[in-house]
C-alpha positions in Angstrom: 7.1 -11.9 -19.0 10.7 -11.3 -18.0 12.0 -13.8 -15.4 12.3 -12.0 -12.0 15.9 -11.3 -11.0 16.0 -10.0 -7.4 19.6 -8.7 -7.8 18.8 -6.8 -11.0 15.6 -5.5 -9.4 17.4 -4.1 -6.4 20.0 -2.6 -8.7 17.3 -0.9 -10.8 15.5 0.5 -7.8 18.7 1.9 -6.3 19.6 3.6 -9.6 16.3 5.5 -9.6 16.7 6.4 -5.9 20.2 7.7 -6.6 18.7 9.9 -9.4 16.1 11.2 -6.9 13.3 9.6 -8.9 11.9 7.2 -6.3 8.8 6.1 -8.2 10.0 6.1 -11.7 10.5 2.4 -11.8 7.1 1.1 -10.7 5.5 0.9 -14.1 8.2 -1.4 -15.4 7.2 -4.1 -12.9 3.7 -4.2 -14.3 4.8 -3.8 -17.9 7.0 -6.9 -17.5 3.9 -8.9 -16.8 2.9 -8.4 -20.4 -0.8 -8.0 -19.6 -1.1 -10.9 -17.2 -1.7 -9.8 -13.6 -0.6 -13.3 -12.4 2.9 -12.5 -13.5 3.4 -9.4 -11.3 6.1 -10.9 -9.0 5.0 -9.2 -5.8 1.2 -9.8 -6.2 -0.3 -12.2 -3.7 -3.5 -12.5 -5.8 -5.5 -12.6 -2.6 -6.6 -9.9 -0.1 -4.5 -9.3 3.0 -5.9 -11.6 5.7 -5.5 -9.0 8.3 -7.4 -6.5 6.2 -10.2 -9.1 5.9 -10.2 -9.7 9.7 -10.5 -5.9 10.3 -13.3 -5.6 7.8 -15.2 -8.5 9.4 -14.8 -7.0 12.9 -16.2 -3.7 11.7 -19.1 -5.3 9.7 -21.7 -4.1 12.2 -20.7 -0.5 11.7 -22.7 1.6 9.3 -21.4 1.3 5.7 -21.4 3.6 2.8 -18.2 5.4 3.8 -15.4 6.4 1.4 -12.2 4.4 1.2 -9.0 4.9 -0.7 -6.4 2.3 -1.5 -2.8 3.6 -2.0 -0.7 1.8 -4.6 -3.5 -0.7 -5.4 -1.4 -3.0 -7.5 -3.6 -5.6 -9.2 -6.6 -4.8 -7.0 -7.2 -7.7 -4.5 -7.4 -5.4 -1.4 -9.5 -2.8 -3.2 -12.1 -5.3 -4.2 -12.3 -6.7 -0.7 -12.9 -3.3 0.8 -15.5 -2.6 -1.9 -17.2 -6.0 -1.1 -17.4 -4.8 2.6 -19.6 -1.9 1.5 -17.3 1.0 1.0 -17.2 3.3 -2.0 -13.6 2.7 -3.0 -11.1 4.8 -4.9 -8.0 2.8 -5.7 -5.0 4.4 -7.3 -1.5 3.5 -8.5 1.2 5.6 -10.1 1.6 2.9 -12.7 -0.7 3.2 -15.7 -0.1 -0.5 -16.5 -1.2 -1.5 -13.0 -4.5 0.3 -13.5 -5.0 -1.3 -16.9 -4.5 -4.7 -15.3 -7.0 -3.9 -12.6 -9.7 -2.8 -15.1 -9.1 -5.9 -17.3 -9.1 -8.2 -14.3 -12.4 -6.7 -12.8 -14.5 -5.5 -15.8 -17.6 -5.2 -13.6 -16.0 -3.7 -10.6 -17.5 -1.0 -8.4 -14.0 0.3 -7.5 -12.9 3.6 -9.2 -9.4 2.7 -10.4 -7.3 5.7 -11.2 -3.8 6.7 -12.2 -2.5 9.1 -9.5 0.5 10.1 -7.5 0.5 10.0 -3.7 2.8 13.1 -3.7 0.5 15.1 -6.0 -3.0 13.8 -5.6 -6.2 15.7 -6.5 -7.0 18.5 -4.0 -10.5 17.2 -3.4 -9.2 14.0 -1.9 -7.7 15.8 1.2 -9.4 14.8 4.4 -12.1 12.9 2.4 -11.7 9.2 3.3 -13.2 7.3 6.2 -10.7 4.4 5.5 -7.2 4.7 4.0 -5.4 1.5 3.2 -1.7 1.4 2.8 0.2 -1.9 2.0 3.9 -1.9 1.3 4.2 1.6 -0.2 6.5 3.3 2.3 8.9 0.4 2.4 9.9 0.8 -1.3 10.7 4.5 -0.9 14.0 6.0 0.3 14.8 8.6 2.9 12.7 11.8 3.0 10.1 10.2 0.7 9.1 7.8 3.4 8.1 10.7 5.7 6.5 12.5 2.8 4.4 9.4 1.9 3.3 9.0 5.5 2.2 12.6 5.8 0.3 12.4 2.4 -1.5 9.3 3.6 -2.6 11.0 6.8 -3.8 14.0 4.9 -6.3 11.8 3.1 -8.1 10.9 6.4 -11.5 12.4 7.2 -12.2 13.2 10.8 -12.6 10.0 12.8 -11.2 8.1 9.8 -9.0 5.0 10.0 -5.7 4.2 8.3 -4.6 0.6 8.0 -0.8 0.2 7.5 0.6 -3.2 6.4 4.4 -3.5 5.8 7.5 -5.6 6.3 9.2 -4.9 9.6 12.7 -5.0 11.0 14.6 -4.3 14.2 16.1 -0.8 14.5 19.6 -0.7 13.1 19.2 -3.9 11.0 18.8 -4.4 7.3 19.5 -0.7 6.6 20.7 -1.4 3.0 17.8 -3.6 2.1 15.5 -2.9 -0.9 12.7 -2.8 0.0 13.6 -1.3 3.4 11.2 -2.6 6.1 9.9 -0.3 8.7 11.1 -0.4 12.3 8.9 0.3 15.3 10.1 3.8 15.7 9.3 4.6 12.0 5.8 3.2 12.0 5.2 5.0 15.3 5.4 8.2 13.2 1.7 7.8 12.6 1.2 8.3 16.3 3.6 11.2 16.5 1.6 12.9 13.8 -1.5 12.9 16.1 -3.3 9.7 15.3 -4.3 7.2 18.0 -3.2 3.6 17.7 -6.3 1.4 17.7 -4.4 -1.9 17.2 -0.9 -3.1 16.4 0.3 -6.6 15.4 3.8 -7.8 14.8 3.9 -11.2 13.1 5.9 -13.5 10.8 4.3 -14.4 7.4 4.1 -18.0 6.0 7.0 -17.7 3.5 10.0 -19.9 3.9 12.0 -18.4 5.5 9.3 -16.3 7.1 9.4 -12.5 6.9 8.4 -10.3 9.8 5.6 -7.8 9.3 3.5 -5.1 11.1 -0.2 -4.6 10.7 -1.3 -1.4 12.4 -4.6 0.5 12.6 -4.6 4.2 13.5 -7.5 6.6 13.9 -7.7 10.4 13.4 
C-alpha cells in the first residue's frame, strides 16, 4: 500500500476535475490498498451509526424491499442494510472496490456490481424503496454534484426513502476544499426536487479535530 499523502491526493483529484473527468481517479484509491480493504484510507470499516439507528427505528416496518447503496466502498453499510432485511444492490464505479467487497464478504447476500451513477442500467429507475448515499456528492465538482443528486433521486420508488450522509460546511466557507462539504442550501436541493424531509441532523463526528456532518432522510 502507498502511504496516504493528503496533499498529493487533493492535487490528483483536482487534476481529474480540471480535465472534466470527475470519477476517473476513484479506482486508484482502492488499487493502492493492494487487495487489503483495511488499507483504503477513507474506509471506517464499520457501518454508519446513523444508518444503523434509522434501520433500527424502522425495524417494525415490513421488510423485503429493494435497497441500493451508491458508491459502496468496501461494503460495511451495504451489509448492514442487508442484515436489516432488504434485498440490496451495492455498486461502485471502481472495479477494485467491488473485488474487495466480494473477497471480504464471500457469503454475502448483497449483489455487488460495477456501475456508474451517471449511466446506470435503465431497469434501476424508480425501483428502490431505500437509496443510501454516503460521501459521494462531496467528492464531485460543480455540475456533477447536481447531476449526482438527480440520478440518486431517479432511483427512488414511489414512497421510497433516500438517506444522505455527508460532511457539511457553512455557506461561503471551505469553497476550495477537496472533498467539498455540502452546505445547507445544497443539501436542501433534495427538497426542492420534490422530496419531503423526514429528518435532518447536523452533528460533529468524533475525529480530532471533529468534522461537521449532515445526516438527512428524505421521502418521495
